N, C-alpha and C positions, 0 to 999 in steps of 0.2 A: 463393267466388270466388278469382280467382287474385291473391294478395296482393301490391299494388303496393309493400309494405314490403320484399320480399324479392325480386321478379322484375321485370325490366325487359322490355317487348314492344320488340324492334328493328323499326324500318322501314326496309327496305334495298331498293334498287332490283333488279330481275332482272338477273342476270348479274355482280353485283359479287364473290361468291365461286364459285370452280370452274365458271363459266360456268352456272349453275343457272338454269333457266327461270323459277323462280317468283320473285315479289317478295314480302318479307315485310313483313306488315302489322300493326298494332296493334288489327285488327278482333277482336272478341268471337267472331265466326263461325269463325276461324282457330284460337283457343286459349281453351279454356274448361273449366270444372269441371262434370262430369256424373257422378250417382251416386258423388261423393265422389272422382273420378278425373279427372286433367289430360287432356284431349284436345287433340292438335294435329292439325288438318284442314287437308289440301292441298286445294284446290278449283281445277277447272278453269273459268276465267272466261268462256271463249268457245267459238265453235265451231271454231276452228282451233289447231293446236298450234304450239309455239315459245316463243321469249323473250317474258316479260311476260303471257303467257296464262293463267297460275297463279299462286294466291296461297297463303302458308303462314304459318307463325308461327315466329319464332326467340326464344327467351327465354333470358334470362341474368341473373346476379346481380351484375353489375358495380357496384362502388360500395356494394354492400348486405351482400353476404355473400362470404367467400372462406376457403380452407381450404389448410392446410399438415400433410400427415399426416392420417391416419384411415381410417375406412371410409365409401367414398361408395358407394352403391347406389340402384337404382330397380327397381320391377317394371315392366315394360313389354311390351305387346303390338306387335310390329312390323308396318307394313304388308306388303303383297304388291305386288310388280309390277317390272318392268324398269324402268330409269331412275330409281329413287328412290335416296335416299343417306341414311337417317335416322342420327342420331347423337347420343349422350348423351356430353357432352366438357367439359372443363375447358381455360382458357387462363390464363396468369399474371396477376394483378391488375394488374401493369404495363403491359398492352398499350396501345398508343398508340390503337387504336380506340375503347378506352372511357376515354380522358383521361389515359392513362398516358403514360411516355417511352419505351417500348421496342416495337420492331416484332414481328410474327410472322417467324421462329419463334424468335427471342432470347427473347420471354417464354416459351416453353415451351408444351407441349400435352400433356394426357393424354386419350386417347381411351378411355373406359370402355366404350363400345360404338359400333362403327361397322359399318354393313352397305350393302354395295354391292349395288344392285338386281339385278344379273345373277347375284349369288352367294345367294339366298334361303335357303340351309341354313347359311350360315357368317357368322359375326361376327368382328369384328377388334377386339383391345385393343392401344394404342399409346402409347408415349411419345415425344414428338419435342422436339428440342432444338438448339441449335447447340453444336458440340464445339470443342475448344482451337484447331482450325486454322479456326475461324468457318465450318464447313460444317453443313448440315443432317445430323443424325444421328438415331438412334432405335432403339427395339426394339420388335418386333411380335410377337404371336402370334394365332392364329385358331382358333376352336372351330366344329365342324361338327356339326349335329344329325341324326341319324337314328333311326327314319324321320321324315320330315316336314319341315316348314319353321319357321323361327322365328316366322312370323305365324300359326301355328296355335294359339298358346296365349300367355299370359304367362310370362314368364321374369325372374329377378332375376339383373341384370347389376351386378357389383362390382369394384371395385380397392381394394386393402387397400394403403395407403402409408405406410411407415415411413422413418425416417432411413436405412435400408440397402436396402431394397428394395421393389418395387411387383409384386403379385400380381393377375392378374386371374382372374374365375371367373364361371360361369354356373350359377344354381341350386345354389351352393355347390360346385360342382366346379371347381378351378383349372386353368387351361390355358396360363398364361403368367407367367413371373417374371422380372423383369429387377432386377440390382443399381442401386441410384441411386448415381451417381458425382459427381464435383465438378461436371461441366459442367451436371447436372440441377438442381443446388440453387438 
């Protein structure tokens, strides 16, 4: 089962983040363990399309687990289709949506993997933060797979985070590195 000691199932109304059509539920139908693997399943809940016609899961470790530095990785088979936006990412433990005192993007964000549905052959690795001028700043890189799509098979998405830099990789091949500066700490 999905360990309640490590994971939170967020319940969020449709449209709260990025105008997404799905609402996030705590339903086991949207996030479950099958054959030893976590499945996050988006479901179309009606015969129409649009806001609040889909459900999915949004899982986090807020208040249960957090990291500063290390190797963070997951073996993921991405879905296929236009309009999707799967991500494996981290927010600062101090983010206000989880009981902290710091709003996004001041809390920081590390996208270990982000895929935009219109780019099924490309993944993004990104670090976002607020710079010394209090403006959104960041560093982003992309990796493209050829031939095929990232939905064709499982791949290992990883970020290596040290006090001096972050390096993103897919299947052990680094595709983006950025220095960690004072704004990012």
